[in-house]
KOLGUMAR-756557 format. One record per residue: x, z negated, y negated of N, C-alpha, C in turn; residue in three letters. Coordinates in pm, whole numbers, m for minus. Atoms other than C-alpha are relative to their C-alpha. Layout:
N
n_c1/n_c3/n_c2/ca_c1/ca_c3/ca_c2/c_c1/c_c3/c_c2/residu
X/Z/Y/X/Z/Y/X/Z/Y/Ala
...
This chain:
426
n_c1/n_c3/n_c2/ca_c1/ca_c3/ca_c2/c_c1/c_c3/c_c2/residu
m145/m9/18/m1103/m2135/m646/29/93/m117/Met
m33/m81/117/m943/m1996/m962/66/132/42/Ser
m67/m127/m26/m817/m1639/m985/149/m21/26/His
m144/21/m16/m461/m1771/m1018/32/m54/139/Gln
m24/54/m133/m484/m1974/m697/m21/106/107/Leu
21/m109/m95/m624/m1673/m515/119/96/1/Arg
m114/m90/8/m339/m1458/m641/123/m62/66/Leu
m114/67/m61/m82/m1717/m532/m14/m2/152/Glu
21/m7/m145/m239/m1728/m185/29/141/52/Ala
m28/m140/m37/m219/m1348/m174/150/24/6/Leu
m146/m16/3/150/m1358/m268/64/m63/123/Gln
m58/70/m114/226/m1612/2/m35/68/132/Ala
42/m61/m125/22/m1448/277/59/138/23/Gly
m54/m135/m15/156/m1099/208/150/8/m10/Gly
m145/4/22/517/m1210/149/39/106/m104/Arg
m22/m94/110/517/m1022/m181/102/m57/m97/Leu
m95/51/99/824/m1061/m404/m67/m33/m131/Pro
76/23/122/596/m1025/m704/m132/74/8/Gly
131/m65/3/229/m944/m757/m68/m35/m131/Val
76/20/124/15/m901/m1068/m140/55/21/Val
138/m43/m16/m358/m857/m1105/m74/m15/m132/Ala
89/10/115/m629/m807/m1362/m143/13/46/Gly
143/m4/m32/m1004/m866/m1345/m74/61/m118/Val
76/m73/102/m1234/m632/m1538/m144/m47/6/Ile
139/43/10/m1572/m762/m1654/m68/78/m111/Ala
75/m80/97/m1827/m540/m1829/90/100/m72/Asp
m85/m105/54/m1562/m274/m1878/124/m46/m72/Gly
m114/52/75/m1306/m502/m2040/92/m83/90/Glu
m97/80/m74/m987/m652/m1900/m7/m143/m52/Leu
8/140/37/m1036/m1027/m1899/121/m76/48/Gly
m110/80/m54/m817/m1242/m1679/112/89/53/Trp
m117/m59/m65/m463/m1133/m1585/87/m113/52/Thr
m87/103/m56/m215/m1322/m1373/114/61/79/Gly
m118/m42/m76/115/m1302/m1188/40/m112/94/Ala
m52/97/m97/270/m1473/m886/133/51/51/Ala
m135/m37/m42/621/m1477/m744/79/47/m121/Gly
m77/m55/112/847/m1265/m961/m80/102/m81/Met
84/m95/70/551/m1070/m1095/m2/m23/m150/Gly
7/4/146/518/m990/m1466/m105/102/m43/Asp
110/m90/33/194/m844/m1605/39/105/m103/Val
m43/m98/99/388/m658/m1876/87/109/61/His
m85/m98/m64/605/m469/m1627/m80/119/52/Gln
53/m112/m75/538/m124/m1492/28/m19/148/Gln
m18/m8/m145/493/m82/m1117/m33/143/40/Tyr
33/m134/m49/490/241/m922/m139/m5/64/Arg
139/7/m43/127/328/m847/m33/95/114/Ile
23/m83/m117/169/580/m565/m119/92/m15/Gly
108/m97/m8/m147/765/m473/m112/m22/m100/Ser
94/6/112/m349/632/m765/19/124/m87/Ile
m29/m125/70/m178/935/m920/m95/111/43/Thr
91/m105/m48/m407/1150/m702/m130/2/m80/Lys
124/1/76/m711/1035/m897/19/68/m135/Ser
m29/m69/126/m542/1165/m1213/8/151/21/Met
m4/m143/m33/m466/1500/m1050/m140/55/19/Thr
137/m44/m23/m827/1522/m940/m76/17/m132/Ala
66/m12/130/m951/1457/m1295/48/126/m72/Val
m53/m121/63/m720/1734/m1420/m64/125/59/Ala
67/m113/m64/m877/1973/m1166/m143/12/m50/Val
140/m5/45/m1232/1876/m1267/m11/40/m146/Leu
m1/m49/139/m1144/1929/m1634/1/153/m3/Gln
m6/m146/m5/m1053/2289/m1548/m132/59/47/Leu
131/m48/m46/m1380/2329/m1360/m102/m7/m114/Arg
95/17/110/m1575/2193/m1659/19/107/m108/Glu
m30/m101/103/m1402/2447/m1885/m18/142/52/Glu
27/m133/m55/m1486/2737/m1652/121/74/52/Gly
m121/m67/m47/m1131/2808/m1533/7/13/153/His
m2/m5/m146/m1203/2751/m1163/m133/m51/54/Leu
113/57/m73/m1469/2664/m906/56/m78/119/Glu
m52/85/m107/m1425/2392/m646/m2/67/136/Leu
5/m69/m129/m1519/2625/m362/88/125/4/Asp
m102/m106/m4/m1251/2876/m459/114/m42/93/His
m118/33/m81/m956/2897/m216/120/m27/m89/Pro
m120/33/78/m629/2748/m339/88/124/m15/Ile
m81/m121/8/m466/3085/m267/m32/88/m120/Gly
35/m76/120/m648/3229/m566/89/m41/m117/Arg
m83/54/109/m424/3014/m788/145/m19/41/Tyr
m136/17/m53/m120/2957/m563/10/90/123/Val
13/m95/m111/m109/3274/m351/107/m13/106/Pro
m107/5/m98/222/3202/m179/m12/m114/100/Glu
11/111/m94/101/2887/0/m48/47/136/Thr
45/m30/m136/56/2900/374/m140/m49/29/Gly
136/52/m17/m277/2724/327/m95/64/m101/Tyr
72/m70/106/m426/2986/97/m152/m6/17/Ala
144/m2/m23/m773/2968/258/m67/m134/m30/Ala
59/132/25/m822/2595/191/m64/m3/m138/Ala
68/6/129/m1076/2535/m85/49/m119/m82/Thr
m37/111/87/m1007/2313/m385/m80/m124/37/Leu
83/114/m40/m1298/2092/m277/56/m68/125/Arg
m54/58/m123/m1149/2047/69/132/m72/m26/Ala
m125/68/33/m808/1962/m77/m25/m130/m74/Leu
32/120/75/m959/1712/m319/m53/m111/90/Leu
65/98/m87/m1153/1540/m39/71/m24/132/Ser
m79/16/m123/m885/1562/235/m77/46/124/His
76/m53/m114/m1110/1771/460/41/143/36/Thr
m45/m137/m26/m905/2092/478/60/18/139/Ser
m69/m8/m128/m739/2009/811/151/8/m14/Gly
m145/m6/26/m394/2024/648/69/m128/49/Met
m74/118/m43/m125/1791/782/20/m96/m117/Gln
m9/103/104/m65/1467/595/123/13/m87/Ser
m126/m3/75/298/1521/490/68/137/14/Glu
m77/m124/m14/525/1818/420/106/m14/108/Pro
m105/4/m101/779/1914/684/131/m43/m67/Val
m130/43/52/1133/1784/649/11/m151/m5/Gly
m20/144/10/1265/1441/563/m115/m63/m76/Ser
112/73/60/1019/1176/454/12/5/m151/Trp
m15/m28/142/957/1280/96/m3/m126/m86/Trp
9/121/82/881/927/m25/137/m64/m23/Glu
m132/63/13/1239/810/37/111/100/m25/Arg
m100/m104/18/1416/1141/m6/m19/66/m136/Ser
16/m76/125/1487/1338/m323/m100/113/20/Pro
100/m105/m10/1202/1577/m391/60/138/m11/Gly
m43/m140/12/1226/1954/m386/m92/71/m99/Ser
84/m81/85/1093/2225/m616/m114/64/78/Gly
118/m52/m70/765/2397/m540/34/120/87/Phe
m35/m116/m82/927/2717/m411/46/m44/138/Asp
m48/52/m128/1104/2518/m141/m114/m60/80/Thr
113/62/m68/792/2319/m60/m91/105/62/Leu
89/m104/m51/583/2634/m21/64/74/118/Ala
m68/m72/m107/845/2807/194/6/m82/129/Ala
m15/88/m117/880/2505/425/m132/m32/67/Asp
131/36/m54/505/2463/478/m87/126/5/Asn
59/m134/m12/371/2794/608/m143/0/54/Asp
137/7/m52/35/2670/735/m7/m34/146/Gly
1/26/m144/140/2612/1094/m14/m147/34/Ser
7/144/m27/129/2235/1056/m139/m58/m3/Gly
137/51/6/m251/2208/1030/m34/m80/126/Ala
36/87/m112/m395/1933/1249/m146/15/40/Val
142/m17/m30/m762/2035/1239/m51/125/m72/Ala
64/m112/70/m995/2314/1136/m63/m46/m129/Gly
62/37/127/m1148/2323/788/m131/m75/22/Pro
122/78/m10/m1414/2054/756/m23/m70/132/Gly
19/62/m132/m1358/1926/1109/m6/m151/m10/Glu
5/144/25/m1277/1572/999/88/m32/m120/Tyr
m80/49/112/m1127/1371/717/141/m29/48/Tyr
m139/26/m34/m748/1374/730/80/m2/m130/His
m67/20/128/m557/1234/433/126/85/m8/Tyr
m112/m92/13/m305/1486/301/65/m11/m136/Ser
m81/m2/120/m37/1426/42/35/143/m39/Asn
m38/m138/26/65/1789/77/m108/75/m78/Leu
108/m68/69/m277/1906/m38/0/m26/m150/Gly
m2/31/143/m236/1729/m371/119/63/m71/Tyr
m109/m78/61/98/1900/m431/m51/139/m38/Ala
57/m131/30/m92/2230/m413/m97/m7/m118/Leu
93/16/112/m362/2103/m648/75/m16/m132/Leu
m79/18/121/m101/1990/m899/64/129/m47/Gly
m60/m129/36/67/2329/m888/m105/93/m61/Glu
106/m82/57/m265/2502/m951/m32/m43/m143/Ala
24/50/135/m326/2278/m1253/108/49/m95/Val
m111/m42/86/19/2358/m1392/m8/149/m34/Ala
3/m144/24/m23/2734/m1352/m118/41/m91/Arg
114/m34/83/m368/2745/m1507/17/m47/m144/Leu
m23/51/135/m256/2537/m1805/125/59/m66/Arg
m123/m56/55/82/2705/m1846/104/m101/m41/Gly
m98/107/25/268/2373/m1867/13/m80/129/Val
m19/79/m121/391/2119/m1613/m122/m86/30/Ser
109/90/m41/144/1910/m1415/4/m129/m80/Trp
m7/128/71/273/1594/m1585/m37/17/m147/Trp
40/m23/138/233/1745/m1932/m152/0/m12/Asp
146/m1/1/m132/1806/m1847/m54/m142/11/Val
48/138/m20/m182/1449/m1721/24/m83/m126/Val
m33/80/118/m7/1297/m2021/m87/37/m120/Arg
66/m44/123/m167/1510/m2292/m151/m3/10/Asp
144/m16/m11/m518/1552/m2154/m71/m120/62/Arg
61/118/m60/m573/1220/m1971/52/m128/m65/Leu
m56/129/41/m336/942/m2068/m10/m22/m149/Leu
3/18/146/m312/1000/m2442/m141/m27/m52/Asp
135/32/49/m689/1020/m2504/m50/m138/43/Pro
45/130/m50/m739/703/m2296/86/m115/m51/Leu
m86/106/52/m463/511/m2476/89/m63/105/Gly
m83/54/m109/m258/469/m2157/148/28/m30/Met
m136/m26/48/79/456/m2336/107/m58/90/Ser
m99/60/m90/247/249/m2062/m7/60/140/Arg
0/m74/m125/183/502/m1787/93/119/m17/Thr
m105/m100/18/478/734/m1730/41/61/133/Ser
m49/m71/m120/640/976/m1488/114/m77/64/Tyr
m110/84/m44/963/775/m1461/m22/m142/m51/His
16/137/49/988/395/m1497/57/m16/m140/Pro
m44/31/135/1018/272/m1854/m1/m151/m16/Glu
m16/145/9/1145/m80/m1919/m106/m63/m91/Ala
m33/72/m122/1025/m335/m1847/m75/57/121/Pro
58/m54/m122/965/m205/m1495/55/m77/119/Ala
m39/76/m119/978/m376/m1156/88/84/93/Ala
m74/m62/m110/1231/m298/m885/m82/m14/127/Gln
72/6/m126/1067/m209/m555/87/m51/113/Gly
m74/59/m111/1166/m393/m238/m72/25/133/Phe
49/10/m136/1125/m373/137/38/m139/50/Ser
m23/136/m48/1091/m719/296/30/5/149/Val
m35/5/m142/1273/m771/625/m102/m85/74/Asp
110/66/m69/1005/m866/874/39/m136/55/His
m40/124/m65/1201/m1137/1052/79/m93/m91/Phe
m88/83/81/1457/m1257/798/m59/m36/m136/Ala
56/26/132/1249/m1238/479/92/38/m114/Gly
m90/m46/105/1537/m1079/288/m56/126/m67/Thr
48/m114/77/1485/m808/27/102/113/m2/Leu
m82/m120/11/1622/m454/38/m55/86/m113/Thr
51/m85/108/1594/m258/m289/m31/141/51/Pro
40/m135/m39/1410/71/m241/38/99/m110/Glu
m31/m102/101/1515/396/m414/m126/45/m71/Pro
112/m50/80/1288/519/m693/16/150/m18/His
m27/m144/1/1309/887/m605/m101/76/m86/Gln
87/m96/66/1168/1168/m817/m52/94/108/Asp
56/m79/m109/928/1345/m581/m23/147/m36/Thr
4/m139/46/923/1668/m790/m130/71/39/Leu
121/m77/m32/677/1912/m627/m110/m88/59/Ala
99/90/m58/504/1621/m449/m52/m100/m102/Met
38/99/101/462/1429/m776/m151/m13/m20/Ala
144/15/21/88/1508/m813/m67/m88/105/Pro
55/86/m105/35/1309/m492/37/m146/m18/Ala
m36/141/11/213/991/m603/130/m25/m71/Gly
m126/15/71/475/969/m875/m7/m104/m112/Gln
9/72/128/344/773/m1174/27/m149/12/Ala
m20/144/18/424/422/m1297/m101/m48/m104/Trp
97/50/95/175/201/m1480/m2/m152/m1/Ser
13/144/18/70/m151/m1579/m143/m43/27/Thr
134/54/m17/m227/m380/m1529/m91/46/m114/Val
83/m34/115/m355/m310/m1881/m38/148/1/Ala
31/m142/m1/m327/68/m1848/m96/36/114/Asp
90/m31/m111/m496/77/m1507/m139/m57/m24/Leu
132/48/40/m777/m135/m1650/m69/104/m88/Ala
57/m109/80/m826/146/m1903/m45/115/90/Arg
38/m105/m95/m831/394/m1614/m129/m40/73/Trp
121/47/m67/m1093/181/m1436/m121/14/m91/Ala
112/m14/93/m1309/174/m1746/m40/147/m14/Arg
30/m142/6/m1282/552/m1769/m78/44/123/Phe
70/m39/m122/m1389/589/m1405/m144/m47/0/Leu
137/52/8/m1696/380/m1482/m82/68/m107/Ala
75/m45/118/m1793/518/m1824/21/145/m38/Asp
m37/m130/51/m1626/854/m1867/59/m11/m140/Gly
m59/m4/134/m1468/960/m2197/m24/140/m56/His
33/m133/54/m1572/1244/m2429/119/94/m11/Pro
m118/m85/9/m1214/1368/m2458/65/29/134/Gly
m61/m20/m132/m1147/1363/m2082/m103/59/97/Val
109/m47/m86/m1454/1388/m1854/m123/m85/m28/Leu
122/80/17/m1818/1283/m1893/m31/m83/124/Pro
37/90/m109/m1968/1007/m1679/m68/76/113/Ala
70/m74/m106/m2187/1261/m1493/97/66/96/Glu
m99/m64/m87/m1880/1444/m1363/71/m104/86/Thr
m62/107/m79/m1722/1117/m1254/m94/m47/111/Leu
95/34/m107/m2042/1037/m1062/6/105/111/Arg
m17/m106/m100/m2002/1373/m889/124/m24/83/Glu
m125/29/m72/m1645/1281/m799/m15/m121/91/Met
19/125/m75/m1775/949/m663/m96/14/116/Ser
88/m23/m116/m2004/1106/m403/83/44/119/Arg
m73/m34/m123/m1877/1127/m45/m12/148/28/Ala
m7/m142/m32/m1775/1475/64/6/16/152/Gln
m2/m12/m146/m1878/1536/428/109/96/47/Pro
29/111/m92/m1733/1491/681/60/m133/m42/Pro
m51/128/47/m1553/1222/477/m118/m89/m39/Ala
105/95/37/m1769/911/437/47/m99/m106/Thr
m54/97/94/m1538/698/225/89/61/m105/Gly
m84/m67/98/m1380/956/m1/m82/108/m70/Tyr
69/m101/78/m1515/1173/m281/95/112/m39/Gly
m91/m102/52/m1331/1422/m500/115/m71/m72/Leu
m115/70/56/m1002/1243/m551/m20/m147/m21/Gly
28/142/17/m1160/897/m541/m35/m64/133/Leu
34/81/m116/m1172/636/m269/m131/m72/m28/Lys
130/65/13/m1520/492/m210/m2/m123/90/Leu
m4/126/m74/m1547/128/m103/m131/m74/m21/Val
118/87/9/m1857/m76/m23/41/m139/45/Arg
m44/135/m29/m1804/m449/m32/m92/m99/m70/Gln
84/103/56/m2038/m742/m79/m116/53/m81/Gly
111/m59/73/m2325/m521/m189/41/87/m117/Gly
m49/m83/110/m2107/m336/m439/43/137/52/Arg
m59/m130/m25/m2019/30/m447/110/22/m102/Gly
m115/m10/90/m1670/69/m593/72/132/20/Leu
m79/m123/m6/m1456/371/m674/138/m27/m58/Val
m135/14/51/m1087/411/m745/98/59/98/Gly
m101/m50/m94/m775/453/m538/103/m109/23/His
m116/83/m29/m488/273/m374/124/85/0/Gly
m125/m76/m2/m125/369/m365/111/m78/66/Gly
m118/59/m63/190/304/m165/118/94/m20/Thr
m129/m67/2/546/410/m233/103/m101/49/Met
m100/97/m45/865/256/m93/25/m106/m107/Pro
m21/110/92/882/m85/m258/m121/m36/m84/Gly
116/27/86/534/m76/m413/m130/23/74/Phe
139/m24/m38/165/m111/m337/m86/m29/m122/Arg
84/14/118/m118/m82/m587/m143/35/35/Ala
139/m36/m18/m492/m57/m617/m79/m22/m127/Gly
95/17/110/m763/m9/m878/m137/41/52/Val
136/m26/m44/m1132/m34/m792/m97/m54/m104/Leu
98/40/102/m1432/m52/m1025/m140/33/49/Val
142/m22/m28/m1807/m83/m980/m60/70/m122/Asp
49/m72/119/m1948/187/m1212/m131/m54/m54/Pro
129/52/46/m2291/21/m1227/16/m132/m75/Asp
m20/130/65/m2175/m331/m1313/116/2/m99/Arg
m115/m16/89/m1859/m208/m1491/100/m115/15/Arg
m104/99/m26/m1641/m473/m1329/87/48/115/Asp
m93/m47/m101/m1340/m430/m1107/128/m80/1/Gly
m127/70/m22/m989/m529/m1010/114/100/m2/Val
m127/m71/m6/m637/m399/m1065/100/m93/65/Val
m103/83/m63/m355/m524/m843/122/86/28/Val
m126/m72/m15/12/m420/m828/103/m96/58/Leu
m108/84/m52/309/m550/m629/123/85/26/Cys
m125/m71/m26/671/m461/m564/51/m26/141/Asn
m34/4/m142/668/m465/m183/m66/118/69/Ala
53/m117/m69/614/m176/57/m126/m31/78/Thr
116/39/m80/360/m369/266/m48/m138/m44/Thr
47/136/21/147/m682/249/m112/m16/m101/Gly
106/9/101/m122/m595/m9/m119/84/44/Leu
120/m75/m40/m465/m496/131/m93/19/m119/Pro
67/m13/129/m601/m359/m196/m152/11/13/Tyr
144/m19/m12/m947/m275/m61/m76/m132/10/Glu
67/130/m8/m1022/m647/m12/3/m73/m134/Thr
m16/71/127/m936/m735/m373/m130/m24/m76/Met
125/31/70/m1288/m696/m519/m69/m124/55/Pro
63/119/m58/m1426/m952/m274/77/m126/m36/Ala
m84/115/29/m1134/m1181/m350/m15/m45/m145/Leu
m4/35/142/m1151/m1166/m730/m133/14/m74/Phe
127/m17/69/m1510/m1072/m811/m108/m95/51/Leu
92/105/m40/m1669/m1369/m641/m89/30/116/Gly
83/m36/m114/m1812/m1196/m335/45/m66/130/Asp
m49/65/m121/m1605/m1395/m86/80/m123/m39/Ala
m77/121/25/m1440/m1732/m57/139/19/56/Asp
m139/m7/m44/m1074/m1797/7/45/m139/38/Gln
m48/130/m44/m909/m2077/201/100/m56/m101/Ala
m95/65/90/m684/m2325/25/132/75/1/Ala
m123/m79/8/m365/m2158/m97/114/m65/78/Pro
m120/46/m68/m45/m2183/99/115/m7/m100/Thr
m115/3/92/292/m2262/m59/52/140/m27/Pro
m51/m131/38/447/m1970/m243/107/46/97/Ala
m107/m56/m82/662/m1738/m36/118/33/m89/Trp
m123/m22/74/1022/m1723/m153/91/90/83/Val
m91/m85/m77/1250/m1434/m44/124/m75/43/Pro
m119/64/m55/1546/m1533/167/126/54/m66/Thr
m129/m42/55/1887/m1527/3/106/11/110/Asn
m98/m1/m109/2086/m1607/319/m63/m59/125/Arg
46/50/m129/1993/m1647/686/113/m80/63/Val
m107/79/m63/2190/m1933/852/57/70/122/Pro
m68/m62/m115/2444/m1821/1109/m63/m41/132/Asp
60/47/m124/2271/m2032/1373/m133/70/29/Glu
134/m57/m14/1944/m1850/1313/1/152/13/Val
2/m146/8/2032/m1487/1248/m7/70/137/Ala
3/m74/m128/2100/m1387/1615/m129/m15/78/Pro
120/23/m82/1769/m1523/1744/m129/47/m66/Ile
120/m52/62/1529/m1365/1498/m51/121/77/Leu
57/m117/m64/1291/m1108/1635/m101/m32/109/Gly
103/7/m103/1071/m1051/1938/46/m83/119/Leu
m26/82/m118/1054/m1304/2225/m127/m4/86/Trp
113/11/m92/834/m1354/2531/1/m135/69/Phe
21/118/m86/698/m1668/2690/m81/49/118/Trp
64/m70/m110/620/m1529/3034/m23/144/m41/Gly
35/m135/45/436/m1211/2944/m62/1/m140/Asn
65/11/131/307/m1335/2608/102/20/m111/Thr
m96/m36/104/479/m1180/2306/m19/m85/m125/Ala
m1/70/127/573/m1369/1993/123/39/m79/Gly
m114/m32/84/823/m1354/1713/56/m126/m62/Glu
m65/104/78/1074/m1580/1546/36/58/m136/Leu
m15/m47/137/1077/m1542/1169/57/m112/m86/Arg
m55/97/95/1290/m1720/906/m77/13/m131/Trp
86/m6/119/1059/m1808/618/0/m133/m71/Gln
m1/121/82/1088/m2058/334/84/m111/62/Asn
m101/93/m51/1393/m2222/492/m42/m73/128/Glu
28/55/m133/1242/m2281/834/m23/115/97/Arg
18/m99/m106/1213/m2095/1164/m142/m12/53/Leu
140/2/m43/857/m2000/1252/m18/80/129/Glu
38/m67/m124/727/m1911/1598/m145/44/m16/Leu
133/m57/22/427/m1679/1567/m41/85/120/Arg
53/m88/m102/207/m1515/1826/m32/136/m57/Gly
28/m134/50/166/m1139/1796/m150/29/m4/Leu
143/m27/1/m205/m1150/1874/m66/m47/m129/Asn
65/57/117/m301/m1373/1582/88/m5/m122/Ser
m99/13/107/18/m1382/1370/4/m141/m58/Ala
m1/137/49/m49/m1753/1323/126/m73/47/Glu
m116/81/m34/238/m2003/1322/m42/m103/104/Val
30/101/m102/229/m2204/1645/96/m118/m9/Ser
m102/105/11/552/m2397/1591/96/37/m112/Asp
m101/m22/103/808/m2439/1315/116/m96/24/Ala
m123/77/m21/1166/m2562/1328/82/m1/m128/Phe
m95/9/110/1413/m2682/1066/139/m18/56/Glu
m140/14/m40/1790/m2662/1090/53/m132/m53/Leu
m48/132/36/1926/m3017/1091/130/m28/75/Arg
m132/26/m59/2297/m3077/1148/30/94/116/Asp
m28/m100/m102/2323/m2756/1347/m102/9/111/Gly
104/m1/m103/2014/m2830/1559/m130/53/m59/Arg
131/m48/40/1681/m2650/1540/m104/m97/54/Leu
90/108/m37/1428/m2934/1542/m142/35/m40/Val
138/m30/29/1053/m2885/1565/m59/m92/m105/Gly
61/80/107/864/m2999/1256/m152/15/m2/Val
145/m12/m11/512/m2878/1342/m34/72/129/Ser
45/m64/m121/311/m2761/1639/33/m79/125/Gly
m22/65/m128/347/m2843/2007/143/m50/16/Tyr
m142/36/m16/728/m2857/1977/51/m96/m107/His
m45/93/103/736/m3109/1693/89/m109/59/Arg
m94/101/m47/1037/m3337/1738/94/48/108/Gly
m84/m53/m107/1183/m3124/2017/109/90/m57/Glu
m110/m87/41/1508/m2926/1998/m12/135/68/Thr
m4/m136/m54/1512/m2550/2041/145/32/33/Leu
m137/m26/m46/1822/m2475/2250/22/151/13/His
m36/m140/m9/1991/m2137/2218/97/18/116/Val
m84/m26/m117/2127/m2028/2557/57/142/m10/Arg
m63/m132/4/2332/m1719/2635/m99/112/29/Ser
95/m104/m39/2035/m1532/2781/m142/m28/m44/Thr
137/36/31/1728/m1714/2651/m3/m118/m97/His
22/121/78/1583/m1990/2436/m77/m98/87/Leu
68/101/m80/1458/m2317/2577/m38/m118/m90/Glu
47/115/75/1251/m2597/2429/m96/m80/87/Cys
84/90/m82/1114/m2886/2638/m57/72/121/Ala
27/m79/m122/1114/m2667/2955/m68/134/m27/Thr
51/m134/32/955/m2372/2772/118/96/m8/Phe
m105/m101/m3/1167/m2061/2834/m50/125/m72/Val
34/m120/77/1162/m1768/2589/109/104/24/Tyr
m93/m108/m33/1323/m1436/2684/m28/123/m85/Thr
14/m119/82/1379/m1105/2510/m91/106/63/Arg
88/m94/m70/1175/m914/2771/m102/m80/79/Thr
99/71/m81/859/m1005/2963/60/m46/131/Pro
m63/56/m119/930/m1216/3264/m28/83/124/Tyr
9/m70/m127/994/m1055/3601/m18/m107/108/Asp
22/105/m98/839/m1273/3875/98/2/117/Pro
m96/m8/m110/1104/m1150/4121/140/m42/m41/Lys
m133/34/50/1398/m1240/3897/20/m150/m2/Ala
m26/143/10/1571/m1578/3892/m48/m55/m135/Pro
46/65/123/1430/m1820/3634/121/m36/m85/Ile
m113/40/86/1670/m1854/3336/11/m151/m8/Pro
m21/144/7/1821/m2200/3345/m50/m75/120/Gly
47/66/m121/1656/m2271/3677/m129/m77/m16/Gly
121/76/23/1346/m2424/3520/m117/94/m22/Thr
110/m93/18/1013/m2245/3560/m73/m23/m132/Pro
77/12/123/822/m2173/3242/m142/m42/35/Ala
135/47/m30/493/m2367/3243/m103/104/m38/Pro
103/m99/25/176/m2164/3253/m132/m64/m43/Val
126/63/33/m89/m2422/3164/6/m87/m125/Ser
m9/78/123/36/m2572/2837/m107/47/m99/Arg
88/m38/108/m198/m2574/2541/75/m10/m131/Thr
m60/8/132/m113/m2526/2177/110/101/m25/Gly
m102/m103/19/126/m2231/2226/m67/136/1/Val
58/m133/16/1/m1895/2093/m145/3/48/Trp
């Protein structure tokens, strides 16, 4: 199957408004493609891929003799409540620090300055002891970014731009979106409608996930992770960053480690409201994948190497998913969770039809189309039958669907018992 067909299947299966991808072969960006409303020339928010840049900035300082990885962060940011955590532990998410700062969810809320962040996070939120287990922490990377800024005497982003992006030729990677840039969306689970997400400035949390980039620029970043660069970091230091840091088994120093189909890949993924992204590269073979989309969920970036590098097959593509512009009045009230007896399922409006899906498998068991005000089955066990909307339940050919699991002591809705031995349903 071609890369384009695989990407279109990914767009449909993940219900992604737009998705773009690039395949790297022998260190060079070869194929690029887009599906849905995707555009390979647009910027997308890259979320925590930004962490890999912060980590490189820290290792640059180590290479120049300004710090040691086993130094405590308090040596550089003394006012933090986590002063005893080492730089190595922060880089590898093994400090025991909580995942997020206290307060409103920083990803959707306006960011705060570092003074406020430090005052609000006094160290009492730790979830584990140092080195006890791997626990991903966005907060830890805010502290690392602050240490970088103080040691360099300029902002964290100035360091990233001047010492990483410029030498690598990543001119389309920026702190704020620069046109053309994609709008991020949240996809309504049941209706398939799109809600624009805010593109907040995360301020003190920016070193954990603020940047915007493109397929071409992230391909340059992937090549750097594989080969190193004399003006940024040598390949030997990147190999050090690519070694697992116990007790973490799948994370190094600012880099995610993925084994797939006999390959060992390094890179990072990222999520921000309205966006998901991933870049992974095999340093030995110098091939990899970049993928970006403008949806909050639906993109499993860690599976992309197997999908695009020929290590796995993919079923025939499904029709493209199209966001919903309007949910019919007859359909809107019945979307959501339903039960057939005690078995849970959902009704979802997708591509102008009503789909009945089981929660265990998420597969479509039945589909209905709206015809002259009637919901008529077009596939599955209920094909040709009418789905009747009652005041308290749904009914189709004696099947009864209720909003809560059935109570064997309660009267049967409509007076007709729900069958328990049918096949072909969930």
